[in-house]
Chimera marker file (.cmm) of the C-alpha trace (Angstrom):
<marker_set name="trace">
<marker id="1" x="65.046" y="59.125" z="16.850" r="1" g="1" b="0" radius="0.5"/>
<marker id="2" x="66.310" y="58.342" z="20.354" r="1" g="1" b="0" radius="0.5"/>
<marker id="3" x="66.714" y="54.510" z="19.609" r="1" g="1" b="0" radius="0.5"/>
<marker id="4" x="68.778" y="55.756" z="16.463" r="1" g="1" b="0" radius="0.5"/>
<marker id="5" x="71.142" y="57.828" z="18.413" r="1" g="1" b="0" radius="0.5"/>
<marker id="6" x="71.583" y="55.000" z="20.900" r="1" g="1" b="0" radius="0.5"/>
<marker id="7" x="72.451" y="52.630" z="18.075" r="1" g="1" b="0" radius="0.5"/>
<marker id="8" x="74.793" y="55.078" z="16.463" r="1" g="1" b="0" radius="0.5"/>
<marker id="9" x="76.652" y="55.522" z="19.897" r="1" g="1" b="0" radius="0.5"/>
<marker id="10" x="76.923" y="51.792" z="20.396" r="1" g="1" b="0" radius="0.5"/>
<marker id="11" x="78.195" y="51.197" z="16.885" r="1" g="1" b="0" radius="0.5"/>
<marker id="12" x="80.997" y="53.891" z="17.287" r="1" g="1" b="0" radius="0.5"/>
<marker id="13" x="81.815" y="52.500" z="20.573" r="1" g="1" b="0" radius="0.5"/>
<marker id="14" x="82.262" y="49.006" z="19.008" r="1" g="1" b="0" radius="0.5"/>
<marker id="15" x="84.266" y="50.469" z="16.302" r="1" g="1" b="0" radius="0.5"/>
<marker id="16" x="86.575" y="52.543" z="18.670" r="1" g="1" b="0" radius="0.5"/>
<marker id="17" x="87.046" y="49.735" z="21.182" r="1" g="1" b="0" radius="0.5"/>
<marker id="18" x="88.120" y="47.292" z="18.634" r="1" g="1" b="0" radius="0.5"/>
<marker id="19" x="90.537" y="49.846" z="17.248" r="1" g="1" b="0" radius="0.5"/>
<marker id="20" x="91.988" y="50.656" z="20.678" r="1" g="1" b="0" radius="0.5"/>
<marker id="21" x="92.440" y="46.775" z="21.387" r="1" g="1" b="0" radius="0.5"/>
<marker id="22" x="94.404" y="46.493" z="18.054" r="1" g="1" b="0" radius="0.5"/>
<marker id="23" x="96.476" y="49.497" z="18.657" r="1" g="1" b="0" radius="0.5"/>
<marker id="24" x="97.429" y="48.573" z="22.253" r="1" g="1" b="0" radius="0.5"/>
<marker id="25" x="97.964" y="44.753" z="21.607" r="1" g="1" b="0" radius="0.5"/>
<marker id="26" x="99.528" y="44.377" z="18.314" r="1" g="1" b="0" radius="0.5"/>
<marker id="27" x="102.486" y="45.943" z="16.539" r="1" g="1" b="0" radius="0.5"/>
<marker id="28" x="101.910" y="47.573" z="13.106" r="1" g="1" b="0" radius="0.5"/>
<marker id="29" x="102.022" y="44.983" z="10.588" r="1" g="1" b="0" radius="0.5"/>
<marker id="30" x="101.503" y="41.998" z="12.931" r="1" g="1" b="0" radius="0.5"/>
<marker id="31" x="99.006" y="39.459" z="12.005" r="1" g="1" b="0" radius="0.5"/>
<marker id="32" x="97.084" y="36.748" z="13.776" r="1" g="1" b="0" radius="0.5"/>
<marker id="33" x="95.853" y="33.932" z="11.646" r="1" g="1" b="0" radius="0.5"/>
<marker id="34" x="92.129" y="33.103" z="12.336" r="1" g="1" b="0" radius="0.5"/>
<marker id="35" x="91.465" y="30.871" z="9.373" r="1" g="1" b="0" radius="0.5"/>
<marker id="36" x="94.566" y="30.093" z="7.369" r="1" g="1" b="0" radius="0.5"/>
<marker id="37" x="94.403" y="31.509" z="3.841" r="1" g="1" b="0" radius="0.5"/>
<marker id="38" x="91.214" y="33.275" z="4.583" r="1" g="1" b="0" radius="0.5"/>
<marker id="39" x="90.888" y="35.352" z="7.582" r="1" g="1" b="0" radius="0.5"/>
<marker id="40" x="93.433" y="37.259" z="9.592" r="1" g="1" b="0" radius="0.5"/>
<marker id="41" x="93.488" y="39.924" z="12.245" r="1" g="1" b="0" radius="0.5"/>
<marker id="42" x="96.237" y="42.240" z="10.913" r="1" g="1" b="0" radius="0.5"/>
<marker id="43" x="97.233" y="45.632" z="12.410" r="1" g="1" b="0" radius="0.5"/>
<marker id="44" x="97.218" y="48.257" z="9.629" r="1" g="1" b="0" radius="0.5"/>
<marker id="45" x="97.032" y="52.138" z="9.320" r="1" g="1" b="0" radius="0.5"/>
<marker id="46" x="95.368" y="53.799" z="6.422" r="1" g="1" b="0" radius="0.5"/>
<marker id="47" x="96.057" y="57.528" z="5.804" r="1" g="1" b="0" radius="0.5"/>
<marker id="48" x="93.638" y="57.521" z="2.850" r="1" g="1" b="0" radius="0.5"/>
<marker id="49" x="90.140" y="56.262" z="2.116" r="1" g="1" b="0" radius="0.5"/>
<marker id="50" x="88.783" y="52.929" z="0.743" r="1" g="1" b="0" radius="0.5"/>
<marker id="51" x="91.296" y="50.860" z="-0.921" r="1" g="1" b="0" radius="0.5"/>
<marker id="52" x="94.028" y="53.378" z="0.041" r="1" g="1" b="0" radius="0.5"/>
<marker id="53" x="92.861" y="56.146" z="-2.346" r="1" g="1" b="0" radius="0.5"/>
<marker id="54" x="93.658" y="59.909" z="-1.237" r="1" g="1" b="0" radius="0.5"/>
<marker id="55" x="96.619" y="58.610" z="0.960" r="1" g="1" b="0" radius="0.5"/>
<marker id="56" x="97.885" y="61.482" z="2.926" r="1" g="1" b="0" radius="0.5"/>
<marker id="57" x="95.097" y="63.764" z="1.963" r="1" g="1" b="0" radius="0.5"/>
<marker id="58" x="93.970" y="64.278" z="5.653" r="1" g="1" b="0" radius="0.5"/>
<marker id="59" x="92.275" y="67.671" z="5.310" r="1" g="1" b="0" radius="0.5"/>
<marker id="60" x="90.514" y="66.533" z="2.039" r="1" g="1" b="0" radius="0.5"/>
<marker id="61" x="89.073" y="63.593" z="3.905" r="1" g="1" b="0" radius="0.5"/>
<marker id="62" x="88.031" y="65.460" z="6.934" r="1" g="1" b="0" radius="0.5"/>
<marker id="63" x="86.342" y="68.077" z="4.672" r="1" g="1" b="0" radius="0.5"/>
<marker id="64" x="84.564" y="65.231" z="2.614" r="1" g="1" b="0" radius="0.5"/>
<marker id="65" x="83.346" y="63.739" z="5.847" r="1" g="1" b="0" radius="0.5"/>
<marker id="66" x="81.897" y="66.903" z="7.287" r="1" g="1" b="0" radius="0.5"/>
<marker id="67" x="80.153" y="67.489" z="3.998" r="1" g="1" b="0" radius="0.5"/>
<marker id="68" x="78.864" y="63.920" z="4.405" r="1" g="1" b="0" radius="0.5"/>
<marker id="69" x="77.668" y="64.295" z="7.738" r="1" g="1" b="0" radius="0.5"/>
<marker id="70" x="75.815" y="67.455" z="6.697" r="1" g="1" b="0" radius="0.5"/>
<marker id="71" x="73.971" y="65.586" z="3.873" r="1" g="1" b="0" radius="0.5"/>
<marker id="72" x="73.215" y="62.567" z="6.455" r="1" g="1" b="0" radius="0.5"/>
<marker id="73" x="71.739" y="65.241" z="8.848" r="1" g="1" b="0" radius="0.5"/>
<marker id="74" x="69.591" y="66.414" z="5.985" r="1" g="1" b="0" radius="0.5"/>
<marker id="75" x="68.421" y="62.740" z="5.194" r="1" g="1" b="0" radius="0.5"/>
<marker id="76" x="67.394" y="62.366" z="8.792" r="1" g="1" b="0" radius="0.5"/>
<marker id="77" x="64.385" y="64.422" z="8.180" r="1" g="1" b="0" radius="0.5"/>
<marker id="78" x="62.835" y="61.133" z="6.867" r="1" g="1" b="0" radius="0.5"/>
<marker id="79" x="64.119" y="58.991" z="9.604" r="1" g="1" b="0" radius="0.5"/>
<marker id="80" x="61.374" y="56.764" z="11.072" r="1" g="1" b="0" radius="0.5"/>
<marker id="81" x="62.410" y="53.182" z="12.208" r="1" g="1" b="0" radius="0.5"/>
<marker id="82" x="58.668" y="52.095" z="12.325" r="1" g="1" b="0" radius="0.5"/>
<marker id="83" x="57.537" y="53.270" z="8.808" r="1" g="1" b="0" radius="0.5"/>
<marker id="84" x="60.769" y="53.555" z="6.861" r="1" g="1" b="0" radius="0.5"/>
<marker id="85" x="62.954" y="50.899" z="8.600" r="1" g="1" b="0" radius="0.5"/>
<marker id="86" x="65.417" y="50.168" z="5.783" r="1" g="1" b="0" radius="0.5"/>
<marker id="87" x="66.181" y="53.753" z="5.203" r="1" g="1" b="0" radius="0.5"/>
<marker id="88" x="66.508" y="54.601" z="8.823" r="1" g="1" b="0" radius="0.5"/>
<marker id="89" x="68.830" y="51.681" z="9.474" r="1" g="1" b="0" radius="0.5"/>
<marker id="90" x="71.035" y="52.692" z="6.452" r="1" g="1" b="0" radius="0.5"/>
<marker id="91" x="71.356" y="56.023" z="7.844" r="1" g="1" b="0" radius="0.5"/>
<marker id="92" x="72.316" y="54.745" z="11.384" r="1" g="1" b="0" radius="0.5"/>
<marker id="93" x="74.960" y="52.588" z="9.836" r="1" g="1" b="0" radius="0.5"/>
<marker id="94" x="76.361" y="55.434" z="7.545" r="1" g="1" b="0" radius="0.5"/>
<marker id="95" x="76.474" y="57.887" z="10.208" r="1" g="1" b="0" radius="0.5"/>
<marker id="96" x="78.207" y="55.428" z="12.566" r="1" g="1" b="0" radius="0.5"/>
<marker id="97" x="80.826" y="54.293" z="10.010" r="1" g="1" b="0" radius="0.5"/>
<marker id="98" x="81.480" y="57.897" z="8.987" r="1" g="1" b="0" radius="0.5"/>
<marker id="99" x="81.873" y="59.097" z="12.666" r="1" g="1" b="0" radius="0.5"/>
<marker id="100" x="84.139" y="56.102" z="13.563" r="1" g="1" b="0" radius="0.5"/>
<marker id="101" x="86.663" y="56.706" z="10.879" r="1" g="1" b="0" radius="0.5"/>
<marker id="102" x="86.425" y="60.482" z="11.360" r="1" g="1" b="0" radius="0.5"/>
<marker id="103" x="87.387" y="60.138" z="15.094" r="1" g="1" b="0" radius="0.5"/>
<marker id="104" x="90.442" y="58.145" z="13.965" r="1" g="1" b="0" radius="0.5"/>
<marker id="105" x="91.498" y="60.770" z="11.361" r="1" g="1" b="0" radius="0.5"/>
<marker id="106" x="90.985" y="63.681" z="13.659" r="1" g="1" b="0" radius="0.5"/>
<marker id="107" x="92.716" y="62.117" z="16.753" r="1" g="1" b="0" radius="0.5"/>
<marker id="108" x="95.293" y="59.761" z="15.157" r="1" g="1" b="0" radius="0.5"/>
<marker id="109" x="95.714" y="61.336" z="11.906" r="1" g="1" b="0" radius="0.5"/>
<marker id="110" x="95.064" y="57.739" z="10.285" r="1" g="1" b="0" radius="0.5"/>
<marker id="111" x="92.522" y="55.149" z="10.512" r="1" g="1" b="0" radius="0.5"/>
<marker id="112" x="93.208" y="51.803" z="12.211" r="1" g="1" b="0" radius="0.5"/>
<marker id="113" x="92.208" y="48.762" z="10.158" r="1" g="1" b="0" radius="0.5"/>
<marker id="114" x="92.525" y="45.072" z="11.115" r="1" g="1" b="0" radius="0.5"/>
<marker id="115" x="90.109" y="42.923" z="9.279" r="1" g="1" b="0" radius="0.5"/>
<marker id="116" x="92.043" y="41.116" z="6.753" r="1" g="1" b="0" radius="0.5"/>
<marker id="117" x="90.429" y="38.497" z="4.201" r="1" g="1" b="0" radius="0.5"/>
<marker id="118" x="91.846" y="36.697" z="1.337" r="1" g="1" b="0" radius="0.5"/>
<marker id="119" x="89.145" y="35.647" z="-1.192" r="1" g="1" b="0" radius="0.5"/>
<marker id="120" x="90.246" y="33.148" z="-3.775" r="1" g="1" b="0" radius="0.5"/>
<marker id="121" x="93.715" y="34.445" z="-3.636" r="1" g="1" b="0" radius="0.5"/>
<marker id="122" x="92.683" y="38.145" z="-3.754" r="1" g="1" b="0" radius="0.5"/>
<marker id="123" x="94.278" y="39.952" z="-0.833" r="1" g="1" b="0" radius="0.5"/>
<marker id="124" x="91.232" y="42.249" z="0.018" r="1" g="1" b="0" radius="0.5"/>
<marker id="125" x="92.079" y="45.531" z="1.428" r="1" g="1" b="0" radius="0.5"/>
<marker id="126" x="92.194" y="45.368" z="5.274" r="1" g="1" b="0" radius="0.5"/>
<marker id="127" x="89.171" y="47.231" z="6.919" r="1" g="1" b="0" radius="0.5"/>
<marker id="128" x="87.404" y="47.960" z="10.249" r="1" g="1" b="0" radius="0.5"/>
<marker id="129" x="83.931" y="47.955" z="12.034" r="1" g="1" b="0" radius="0.5"/>
<marker id="130" x="83.315" y="51.667" z="10.681" r="1" g="1" b="0" radius="0.5"/>
<marker id="131" x="83.907" y="50.393" z="7.005" r="1" g="1" b="0" radius="0.5"/>
<marker id="132" x="81.553" y="47.526" z="7.624" r="1" g="1" b="0" radius="0.5"/>
<marker id="133" x="78.891" y="49.987" z="8.725" r="1" g="1" b="0" radius="0.5"/>
<marker id="134" x="79.511" y="52.217" z="5.855" r="1" g="1" b="0" radius="0.5"/>
<marker id="135" x="79.366" y="49.402" z="3.310" r="1" g="1" b="0" radius="0.5"/>
<marker id="136" x="76.216" y="47.897" z="4.594" r="1" g="1" b="0" radius="0.5"/>
<marker id="137" x="74.524" y="51.387" z="5.036" r="1" g="1" b="0" radius="0.5"/>
<marker id="138" x="75.234" y="52.308" z="1.484" r="1" g="1" b="0" radius="0.5"/>
<marker id="139" x="73.991" y="48.920" z="0.072" r="1" g="1" b="0" radius="0.5"/>
<marker id="140" x="70.734" y="49.342" z="2.386" r="1" g="1" b="0" radius="0.5"/>
<marker id="141" x="70.241" y="52.861" z="1.270" r="1" g="1" b="0" radius="0.5"/>
<marker id="142" x="70.499" y="51.767" z="-2.455" r="1" g="1" b="0" radius="0.5"/>
<marker id="143" x="67.803" y="49.100" z="-1.719" r="1" g="1" b="0" radius="0.5"/>
<marker id="144" x="65.693" y="51.388" z="0.127" r="1" g="1" b="0" radius="0.5"/>
<marker id="145" x="65.760" y="53.940" z="-2.787" r="1" g="1" b="0" radius="0.5"/>
<marker id="146" x="65.455" y="51.390" z="-5.575" r="1" g="1" b="0" radius="0.5"/>
<marker id="147" x="62.728" y="49.210" z="-3.871" r="1" g="1" b="0" radius="0.5"/>
<marker id="148" x="61.375" y="50.972" z="-0.778" r="1" g="1" b="0" radius="0.5"/>
<marker id="149" x="59.307" y="53.857" z="0.232" r="1" g="1" b="0" radius="0.5"/>
<marker id="150" x="62.145" y="56.312" z="0.338" r="1" g="1" b="0" radius="0.5"/>
<marker id="151" x="61.984" y="59.490" z="-1.747" r="1" g="1" b="0" radius="0.5"/>
<marker id="152" x="65.399" y="60.841" z="-1.029" r="1" g="1" b="0" radius="0.5"/>
<marker id="153" x="66.066" y="61.276" z="-4.687" r="1" g="1" b="0" radius="0.5"/>
<marker id="154" x="64.802" y="64.591" z="-5.534" r="1" g="1" b="0" radius="0.5"/>
<marker id="155" x="63.630" y="63.193" z="-9.049" r="1" g="1" b="0" radius="0.5"/>
<marker id="156" x="61.028" y="61.095" z="-7.252" r="1" g="1" b="0" radius="0.5"/>
<marker id="157" x="59.448" y="63.700" z="-5.152" r="1" g="1" b="0" radius="0.5"/>
<marker id="158" x="56.093" y="64.647" z="-6.045" r="1" g="1" b="0" radius="0.5"/>
<link id1="1" id2="2" r="1" g="1" b="0" radius="0.2"/>
<link id1="2" id2="3" r="1" g="1" b="0" radius="0.2"/>
<link id1="3" id2="4" r="1" g="1" b="0" radius="0.2"/>
<link id1="4" id2="5" r="1" g="1" b="0" radius="0.2"/>
<link id1="5" id2="6" r="1" g="1" b="0" radius="0.2"/>
<link id1="6" id2="7" r="1" g="1" b="0" radius="0.2"/>
<link id1="7" id2="8" r="1" g="1" b="0" radius="0.2"/>
<link id1="8" id2="9" r="1" g="1" b="0" radius="0.2"/>
<link id1="9" id2="10" r="1" g="1" b="0" radius="0.2"/>
<link id1="10" id2="11" r="1" g="1" b="0" radius="0.2"/>
<link id1="11" id2="12" r="1" g="1" b="0" radius="0.2"/>
<link id1="12" id2="13" r="1" g="1" b="0" radius="0.2"/>
<link id1="13" id2="14" r="1" g="1" b="0" radius="0.2"/>
<link id1="14" id2="15" r="1" g="1" b="0" radius="0.2"/>
<link id1="15" id2="16" r="1" g="1" b="0" radius="0.2"/>
<link id1="16" id2="17" r="1" g="1" b="0" radius="0.2"/>
<link id1="17" id2="18" r="1" g="1" b="0" radius="0.2"/>
<link id1="18" id2="19" r="1" g="1" b="0" radius="0.2"/>
<link id1="19" id2="20" r="1" g="1" b="0" radius="0.2"/>
<link id1="20" id2="21" r="1" g="1" b="0" radius="0.2"/>
<link id1="21" id2="22" r="1" g="1" b="0" radius="0.2"/>
<link id1="22" id2="23" r="1" g="1" b="0" radius="0.2"/>
<link id1="23" id2="24" r="1" g="1" b="0" radius="0.2"/>
<link id1="24" id2="25" r="1" g="1" b="0" radius="0.2"/>
<link id1="25" id2="26" r="1" g="1" b="0" radius="0.2"/>
<link id1="26" id2="27" r="1" g="1" b="0" radius="0.2"/>
<link id1="27" id2="28" r="1" g="1" b="0" radius="0.2"/>
<link id1="28" id2="29" r="1" g="1" b="0" radius="0.2"/>
<link id1="29" id2="30" r="1" g="1" b="0" radius="0.2"/>
<link id1="30" id2="31" r="1" g="1" b="0" radius="0.2"/>
<link id1="31" id2="32" r="1" g="1" b="0" radius="0.2"/>
<link id1="32" id2="33" r="1" g="1" b="0" radius="0.2"/>
<link id1="33" id2="34" r="1" g="1" b="0" radius="0.2"/>
<link id1="34" id2="35" r="1" g="1" b="0" radius="0.2"/>
<link id1="35" id2="36" r="1" g="1" b="0" radius="0.2"/>
<link id1="36" id2="37" r="1" g="1" b="0" radius="0.2"/>
<link id1="37" id2="38" r="1" g="1" b="0" radius="0.2"/>
<link id1="38" id2="39" r="1" g="1" b="0" radius="0.2"/>
<link id1="39" id2="40" r="1" g="1" b="0" radius="0.2"/>
<link id1="40" id2="41" r="1" g="1" b="0" radius="0.2"/>
<link id1="41" id2="42" r="1" g="1" b="0" radius="0.2"/>
<link id1="42" id2="43" r="1" g="1" b="0" radius="0.2"/>
<link id1="43" id2="44" r="1" g="1" b="0" radius="0.2"/>
<link id1="44" id2="45" r="1" g="1" b="0" radius="0.2"/>
<link id1="45" id2="46" r="1" g="1" b="0" radius="0.2"/>
<link id1="46" id2="47" r="1" g="1" b="0" radius="0.2"/>
<link id1="47" id2="48" r="1" g="1" b="0" radius="0.2"/>
<link id1="48" id2="49" r="1" g="1" b="0" radius="0.2"/>
<link id1="49" id2="50" r="1" g="1" b="0" radius="0.2"/>
<link id1="50" id2="51" r="1" g="1" b="0" radius="0.2"/>
<link id1="51" id2="52" r="1" g="1" b="0" radius="0.2"/>
<link id1="52" id2="53" r="1" g="1" b="0" radius="0.2"/>
<link id1="53" id2="54" r="1" g="1" b="0" radius="0.2"/>
<link id1="54" id2="55" r="1" g="1" b="0" radius="0.2"/>
<link id1="55" id2="56" r="1" g="1" b="0" radius="0.2"/>
<link id1="56" id2="57" r="1" g="1" b="0" radius="0.2"/>
<link id1="57" id2="58" r="1" g="1" b="0" radius="0.2"/>
<link id1="58" id2="59" r="1" g="1" b="0" radius="0.2"/>
<link id1="59" id2="60" r="1" g="1" b="0" radius="0.2"/>
<link id1="60" id2="61" r="1" g="1" b="0" radius="0.2"/>
<link id1="61" id2="62" r="1" g="1" b="0" radius="0.2"/>
<link id1="62" id2="63" r="1" g="1" b="0" radius="0.2"/>
<link id1="63" id2="64" r="1" g="1" b="0" radius="0.2"/>
<link id1="64" id2="65" r="1" g="1" b="0" radius="0.2"/>
<link id1="65" id2="66" r="1" g="1" b="0" radius="0.2"/>
<link id1="66" id2="67" r="1" g="1" b="0" radius="0.2"/>
<link id1="67" id2="68" r="1" g="1" b="0" radius="0.2"/>
<link id1="68" id2="69" r="1" g="1" b="0" radius="0.2"/>
<link id1="69" id2="70" r="1" g="1" b="0" radius="0.2"/>
<link id1="70" id2="71" r="1" g="1" b="0" radius="0.2"/>
<link id1="71" id2="72" r="1" g="1" b="0" radius="0.2"/>
<link id1="72" id2="73" r="1" g="1" b="0" radius="0.2"/>
<link id1="73" id2="74" r="1" g="1" b="0" radius="0.2"/>
<link id1="74" id2="75" r="1" g="1" b="0" radius="0.2"/>
<link id1="75" id2="76" r="1" g="1" b="0" radius="0.2"/>
<link id1="76" id2="77" r="1" g="1" b="0" radius="0.2"/>
<link id1="77" id2="78" r="1" g="1" b="0" radius="0.2"/>
<link id1="78" id2="79" r="1" g="1" b="0" radius="0.2"/>
<link id1="79" id2="80" r="1" g="1" b="0" radius="0.2"/>
<link id1="80" id2="81" r="1" g="1" b="0" radius="0.2"/>
<link id1="81" id2="82" r="1" g="1" b="0" radius="0.2"/>
<link id1="82" id2="83" r="1" g="1" b="0" radius="0.2"/>
<link id1="83" id2="84" r="1" g="1" b="0" radius="0.2"/>
<link id1="84" id2="85" r="1" g="1" b="0" radius="0.2"/>
<link id1="85" id2="86" r="1" g="1" b="0" radius="0.2"/>
<link id1="86" id2="87" r="1" g="1" b="0" radius="0.2"/>
<link id1="87" id2="88" r="1" g="1" b="0" radius="0.2"/>
<link id1="88" id2="89" r="1" g="1" b="0" radius="0.2"/>
<link id1="89" id2="90" r="1" g="1" b="0" radius="0.2"/>
<link id1="90" id2="91" r="1" g="1" b="0" radius="0.2"/>
<link id1="91" id2="92" r="1" g="1" b="0" radius="0.2"/>
<link id1="92" id2="93" r="1" g="1" b="0" radius="0.2"/>
<link id1="93" id2="94" r="1" g="1" b="0" radius="0.2"/>
<link id1="94" id2="95" r="1" g="1" b="0" radius="0.2"/>
<link id1="95" id2="96" r="1" g="1" b="0" radius="0.2"/>
<link id1="96" id2="97" r="1" g="1" b="0" radius="0.2"/>
<link id1="97" id2="98" r="1" g="1" b="0" radius="0.2"/>
<link id1="98" id2="99" r="1" g="1" b="0" radius="0.2"/>
<link id1="99" id2="100" r="1" g="1" b="0" radius="0.2"/>
<link id1="100" id2="101" r="1" g="1" b="0" radius="0.2"/>
<link id1="101" id2="102" r="1" g="1" b="0" radius="0.2"/>
<link id1="102" id2="103" r="1" g="1" b="0" radius="0.2"/>
<link id1="103" id2="104" r="1" g="1" b="0" radius="0.2"/>
<link id1="104" id2="105" r="1" g="1" b="0" radius="0.2"/>
<link id1="105" id2="106" r="1" g="1" b="0" radius="0.2"/>
<link id1="106" id2="107" r="1" g="1" b="0" radius="0.2"/>
<link id1="107" id2="108" r="1" g="1" b="0" radius="0.2"/>
<link id1="108" id2="109" r="1" g="1" b="0" radius="0.2"/>
<link id1="109" id2="110" r="1" g="1" b="0" radius="0.2"/>
<link id1="110" id2="111" r="1" g="1" b="0" radius="0.2"/>
<link id1="111" id2="112" r="1" g="1" b="0" radius="0.2"/>
<link id1="112" id2="113" r="1" g="1" b="0" radius="0.2"/>
<link id1="113" id2="114" r="1" g="1" b="0" radius="0.2"/>
<link id1="114" id2="115" r="1" g="1" b="0" radius="0.2"/>
<link id1="115" id2="116" r="1" g="1" b="0" radius="0.2"/>
<link id1="116" id2="117" r="1" g="1" b="0" radius="0.2"/>
<link id1="117" id2="118" r="1" g="1" b="0" radius="0.2"/>
<link id1="118" id2="119" r="1" g="1" b="0" radius="0.2"/>
<link id1="119" id2="120" r="1" g="1" b="0" radius="0.2"/>
<link id1="120" id2="121" r="1" g="1" b="0" radius="0.2"/>
<link id1="121" id2="122" r="1" g="1" b="0" radius="0.2"/>
<link id1="122" id2="123" r="1" g="1" b="0" radius="0.2"/>
<link id1="123" id2="124" r="1" g="1" b="0" radius="0.2"/>
<link id1="124" id2="125" r="1" g="1" b="0" radius="0.2"/>
<link id1="125" id2="126" r="1" g="1" b="0" radius="0.2"/>
<link id1="126" id2="127" r="1" g="1" b="0" radius="0.2"/>
<link id1="127" id2="128" r="1" g="1" b="0" radius="0.2"/>
<link id1="128" id2="129" r="1" g="1" b="0" radius="0.2"/>
<link id1="129" id2="130" r="1" g="1" b="0" radius="0.2"/>
<link id1="130" id2="131" r="1" g="1" b="0" radius="0.2"/>
<link id1="131" id2="132" r="1" g="1" b="0" radius="0.2"/>
<link id1="132" id2="133" r="1" g="1" b="0" radius="0.2"/>
<link id1="133" id2="134" r="1" g="1" b="0" radius="0.2"/>
<link id1="134" id2="135" r="1" g="1" b="0" radius="0.2"/>
<link id1="135" id2="136" r="1" g="1" b="0" radius="0.2"/>
<link id1="136" id2="137" r="1" g="1" b="0" radius="0.2"/>
<link id1="137" id2="138" r="1" g="1" b="0" radius="0.2"/>
<link id1="138" id2="139" r="1" g="1" b="0" radius="0.2"/>
<link id1="139" id2="140" r="1" g="1" b="0" radius="0.2"/>
<link id1="140" id2="141" r="1" g="1" b="0" radius="0.2"/>
<link id1="141" id2="142" r="1" g="1" b="0" radius="0.2"/>
<link id1="142" id2="143" r="1" g="1" b="0" radius="0.2"/>
<link id1="143" id2="144" r="1" g="1" b="0" radius="0.2"/>
<link id1="144" id2="145" r="1" g="1" b="0" radius="0.2"/>
<link id1="145" id2="146" r="1" g="1" b="0" radius="0.2"/>
<link id1="146" id2="147" r="1" g="1" b="0" radius="0.2"/>
<link id1="147" id2="148" r="1" g="1" b="0" radius="0.2"/>
<link id1="148" id2="149" r="1" g="1" b="0" radius="0.2"/>
<link id1="149" id2="150" r="1" g="1" b="0" radius="0.2"/>
<link id1="150" id2="151" r="1" g="1" b="0" radius="0.2"/>
<link id1="151" id2="152" r="1" g="1" b="0" radius="0.2"/>
<link id1="152" id2="153" r="1" g="1" b="0" radius="0.2"/>
<link id1="153" id2="154" r="1" g="1" b="0" radius="0.2"/>
<link id1="154" id2="155" r="1" g="1" b="0" radius="0.2"/>
<link id1="155" id2="156" r="1" g="1" b="0" radius="0.2"/>
<link id1="156" id2="157" r="1" g="1" b="0" radius="0.2"/>
<link id1="157" id2="158" r="1" g="1" b="0" radius="0.2"/>
</marker_set>
């Protein structure tokens, strides 16, 4: 459990440090080309959630985040990096990502996004380190539930 907490703190720090760097060194809307027509660092703010849904619904998003964190706390009962690795890593990533964006919402009123990709002319929504953690965490949780030893689905409990 201690290693899990350390990893969560490190991921939150990585998320927050990258957001602070963007906030302090770039103007809103400013973009730096990393790989032309593919990858940019673009200073963006999001007052909603993924793909800009729930724009301006700060209290709703904070409430959903608190409920999510309570659910993750419940799921931590099965946290075991040695015997339930994939499941445990998924929780570390989801908690880190949730807290990273929660910190932004509480202290800034918006989330700082900056990773900007264009895939085959599709301008993918700009995102951040917390979003990466959340996305990978959800994917790993799904894999763990479908193919692993995890029994977080109440239907699979004996």
